[in-house]
N, C-alpha and C positions, 0 to 999 in steps of 0.2 A: 360150513360154518366154522368147525375147528381149524382146516387146512389154508381156508380163506381167507378167514377174518370178518366174513361179513355176517351182519345181525339176522336174527331171525325174521325180524320186520322187512327189512331188505330183500332178503332171501325169497319172502312171499311175495314182495311187488314184484322183482324181479321175473319170477316164474309167472305171476298172473301177466305179466307184459309181455313175456314169450309166448304165452298162448293168446293173447291179443295180436301181437305178431304175426302169428299163423295164420289166424282169421281175417285179419288184413290182407297178409300178404297173397293169401288165396283170391280175394277180389281185385286186388289192384292187378294180378297176373292175368285176370280174366281182361283187361283191357291191353296191357303189356303185348301177353300173346297174340292178341289181333293186329296190332300194328308192327312189330319188329319180328324179325327172323329169330325161330325157336331156337335153332343151332347156338347161336352167340349168347341167347340166354339162359340157356340149359347150363352151359358153360360157367356164366358169370356167376348165377344162385348157386352153384356146386362150390365155386372158388369161395363164395361169401360164407358157403357153409362152413367149409373148411377151414376158413379162417376165424370164424364164430366160434368151433370148438376146441381152435388152439388158444384163443385168449382164454377159454374158461380153465385151461389147464396149464397157464402160462405162468401161474405165479406171481402175476405184477399187482394183487391186491383184490379188494372186494369190487371194485369201480370195473376193471376190467374182467373180473368173472360174470357181474352181472351185465355188462354190455354182450357179453360173448353168449350169454343166455337168450338174452331178447333178438340179436341178430341170428342165432340160429334157429328161432321162433320164425322170425318173417323169412328167412330163404326157405325153411320147409314148405311154408305156405306157397310162396311163389313157385318153388321146385314142383309142387303136387298140380299145378295147373297148368303151368307150363307143359309137364311131362304126361300127363295123362290122357288128355283128347287123341294126340298122335297115335296112342297105342290102340285105339278103336279105329282111328281113320286111316290108317295105313296098312292095315291087313284084311285080307278077302273075309267076307262075311262065316266061311266055314273054318275059320280059325278062331272067332272072337270070343269062343267058349273058353279057348286056351288064356288067351288073354285075360279073360273076366277072372279065373283062376287065379293067376298069378297077381292079378292086381290086387285079389283079396287078401293074398298070402302077404304081399307087401303093406296093405293099410292096417287089416287087423290082425294079421298075424303077427307082424311087428309090435302092433300093442297088447297082442295077449302075451310076448315074450317079455315085455315090459316088467313085471314082477319077477321073473325067473332071474331076468339080467341084474335087476337091483338085489337081489337075493346074494347071486354069485359075487358082486361088487361088495355087498356087506360083509359077506364072508370071507374075505381076504383079496378077491379080485382087486378092488380099489375103485373109486370111482373116476381116479385120472386114468387108469387104464381103459375103462369102458368110454371114456370121452375123448381119448386119444385114439381109440378104435373108431370111433365116428367121424374123427377129422380125415384120417386116412380112408375111409371109406367115400366121404367126399369128394377127396382128392382123385382118388382113382375113378369116381365117376364123373370128372370135370375131363380126366386125360382121355377117358374113354370116349366121353361124347364129340372129342374132335375128332376121332376115328370112325367111329359107327354111325352118327346121326349123319342123315343127309342134308345139303343146302337146299332150303325151300322157301319159296316165297312167302313172308307172311299174307294170313287170309284176307285183311282189310286194312293193307296200309294208309289209304288214306281218311279212317274213321276218326272222327272229332274225339278229343281227350274230353271224356266225362267227367271234368274235374267235380260237380256235385256230388254223384253218388260217393267219388273217392274219400271226398271231404266228410260225407254222412258217415262213409264205413269206418273211419279213423276216429269219429266219435262213438258210432253204434259197437267198436271191440275195445279201445283204449279206455274210456269211462267205467264201463260197468266192470272190467275184468281189473279196473285200477282199483273200483269201489270194494269188491271181492276181496282183495287184499287187506284191505283194511279192516274187513269183518272179523278174525278173531279180536282184535285189540279194541274195538269200538261196540259190537255188538250192531242188532238190527234196525236200532231206532236213531242211531248218529247219522247226524247229517254229513258225516263223512262218508259215509257207505248210500243213504238214502239220495243224496243230491246228484251225486256222479252216475249212481244206477239209473235214475228218473232221466235225467237229461240222455243218458246213452242208448235206451230203450225208446226214448222219442226220436233219436236220431235214426233209429232203425225202422220203427215205422215210417218216417219221412221218407227213405228210401223208395218205398214201394209207391208213393204219390208222386213224387219227384220223377221218377224214371217211368212212370205212366203216361207223363205229360211231356217228357221229353222228346224231342225232333230224332235223334239219335242216340237212344238210350244203348247204354252196356247191357242194362238187364232186361231183358223181353218180359216185361212184367205181364201181359195179357197171354202170352204162352205160357209162362209159367202158373196161371190162374184155371188150369185144367186137373183134371181129377189125378191123373197119374201123378205130376210133378209135386201136387200137393200132399198126395199119400206118400211119395219118396220121400220128402222133404220131414215130413212130419215122423216118419218112422227113422231116418237116419240122425233125426236132433233128440227124441224122446228116449230110442232104443239105445244111443250112444249114452244120453244122460243117465239112465237106470244102470247101464254096463258100469259107469264109472261110478255111481254111488253105492252099489252092492259091493265094489271091488275095494273102494276107499274104506267104506266103514268095516267091511270083515277083516283087512288088513288092521285096523286099528282096533279092532277089538283082540285080535290075537297077540299085538305086542303092548298095547295099554292095559286090557284086562285080563288075559291069559297069562303076560309079561314073557312071550317070545322075544328073542332077539330081532331085529330087522331081517338078519339075513335068513333066519329060520322061518320067519312069516314070508317072506319074499318066494323062498323055495317051496313053500306050502303050496302054492299056485300055479306049479310047473303043469299041472293039466290043463290050463289055459290054452297053452299053445297049441297042443294035439287035439284038443277041442275045435280052435280056428280054423286048422289043417283039414281037418275031417268036413268044415263046411266049404272050404274052397274046392275039396274034390266034389261035394255033392253039387255045388255051382257049375262044375265042369260039364256036367252031365244034365242038368235042368237049365242053363243057359238060353239055350235055343229053343227051349220048348214053351209051352203054355204053363208050366208049373213052377214058374218062376216065383210068384205071387204066393203061391200055397207055402213054398219054402221061406218067404218072410213072415208069413203067418206062424208057420211053424216055429220059427226062430224065436218070434215074441212070446209064444207059449212056453218053451224051453228055459227063457230067461226069466220068467217068472218064477217056473219049479226050480231053478237054480237058486232064486232069491228065497225062496221057500227052504231049500236045504240048508242055505246059511242061516238063515233065521234060527233053526233047528239046532244049530252047531253050540250049545251051552257051555262046553267045558272040553278041555283038551284031549279027555276020553272019548269025545265024539268028533276027531279030527276027521274022521271017513266023510262026515256029511261036507267037510269044507271040501276036501279031494274031490267027492263026485258034483259036488255043486260048481267047483271050479270048471271041471270039464264041459260041464253042461253051460257055463257061462260064457266059454270060449266057444264053443258051437252055437249058441244064441246071437252073441255079438256077432260072429262072422256071418250068421245067415241073414241079418237084418241090415244093417249099416251099409257097406258096399252093394249087395243086392238092390236096396234101396234106390240107391243113387243110379243103378242100372237102368230100373223100371222107370226112374223119372226122365233118363235121357231118351227111352225110346219113345217117347211121344212128341218128341222134338227133333228138327232136322239135323242130323248128324253134322252140319256145318257150324251148328250152335253150339257144341260141347262145352266148348271152352267156357262159356259164358253161363251156362246150365251147372257145369263143376264148382264154377267161381262161386255163385249165387249161393248153389246149397250148401256148398263149406261154409260160408259166411254164416248161415242160418244156422246149418250145423253145430258149426263152433260155440256159436252163442248160446244155444240150448244144452249141449255137450256139457260144456267147460263152466257153465254157470249152476246149472241144476246139481251136480256132485257136488262142489265146494259150499253150496248154501245147504242141501241136506247135510253136509257133515256137521257143519256148523251148528246146524236146528238139533243135532243130536246133543251136543255140549249144553245147548240153550235149555234144554229141558231136562238135563241131569241133575243130579241134586248138588254136584260139586262145581270144581273146575275142568274137570275130565268126563270123558262120555263114561256111562255104565252099562251092562248089559240089556237093562230094561230100554233107555235111550236108544242102545243100537239097533232094539228090535221094532222100536216102534217106527224109527227113522227107514229101517229096510222094508217095514211093512209098507210106508209111504211109498218107498219106490216101486215096489212089485205091483200095488194099487195105482201107480200110474204108467207101469208098463202093462198091465191088464185093460187100462181105460183106454190106452191107444192101441193097444190089439181089437177092441171092440170098435172105435171108431172107424178104423182102416177097413175092417172085415165088411160093414154097415155100408162106407163109402163106396168099396169095391163091387160090392154084389148090388148097390143098387144104378149103378153105372154100366155093368156088364150083366148080361143074360148067361154067358159061357166064358171060359177061360179063353182069352185072346191069343193067337202064336205070334210072336213078333216075326215081321217081316224084314229079316236082316239085309237082304241083298239089295232090295229098293232103297232101304233106308240108308244104306252107304254110298249108291251108286245116284240115288237122286238128290237135286239140290235142295228141295222142300218137301221130299216124302219124310215119313215117318213109320217107324215100325209098328206102332200099336196108337191107331186112332183113341185120343182120348177125349172125352166130353168137357165142355168148359164147366165149371161149377154154378156161372151164374148164365140165366137164359138171356139169348140175345148177345152174348160174348162173344166178338169175332175179330180177328186177327187184323181184317182189312179197314176195320173202323177209323 
């Protein structure tokens, strides 16, 4: 705010719209990645990310900073779905466990490094240095894409553009996240929050109806209404939301209540990164086995334990609870969201991965990035003044832990009622067969059939 001249409200709105851009970009890439060549798309989106981060550090004023931030979010969402499916489709089944481990490092290893990077930036590295590094990484990826990525034909060049789902997805992301941006200034009962939130969630619900009735839908709703895709989507959404809530409120406790500087608070959460890396190592060993669901359930349990430790940290003299809780939180997050994404993908043909990842990322983003800010603002609402208190933080952390425990119970019951024994994924037939799946997944509604 000091360096760019942007106001607190405008910064909050730009940040929320950047998150909305990420979610919308993931869905949009599900369509674009099917109809156009991936190599030029990857180069285009990495170039747009480099331009976006360059805009944020250009010193051209608050408008350029906000535009750059939103464009960076959009570019990231587009890149995710364009880049991720080929990582699985273009390698033999014998190497997929390596792919899964590195994808997990890229997804949640990067997220777990966020507080550490923020702490370094606040301690003297500087936000402009960090954003410049992001621009350089994106530019390097753009150059490497022209050298490394092969030329290949698009999967479905004749696919009709599904403009209905794109419009609905825009409403389902921009409106709710825009509403959350107004939440600190307006409160929960303001029309500026309730109206766009309601319209956005209605748009989100309408996606399922419209796509189920479409002749050439981007999202295969019928295939997503099976046990494993539902389990995977629910875990990815709620586990991520619980993670962000625990992390956000714990950082606020350190800075607002304990009086730590932002640099000290960010650096205190360095164990998130080794925790996430340990989860990636575990994925390497269990990805091709029947124990991936066990890892996910264990990750949810560890996340709940991490929440309990973070709640127990009542003062700076108990910072060891924060250190251990952060390590467990990193492991729990790395053991749930990405593995759940893989588990959902196992029950659909591999040639539909782009569509599956696009839809799950849309749903996950709406869940992840709405739960965290709403619960963080709830902690302020129940506090005695205008800032959070120890009691309000503990209550809200307890709500997040209870949400994670309820998710764990639900998916455990859903899995146990669907399978008598843990299924081993058949990765070879999944990659080689056009309509083959790695794990058969029963529909959630009796009589549901893809051929209907």
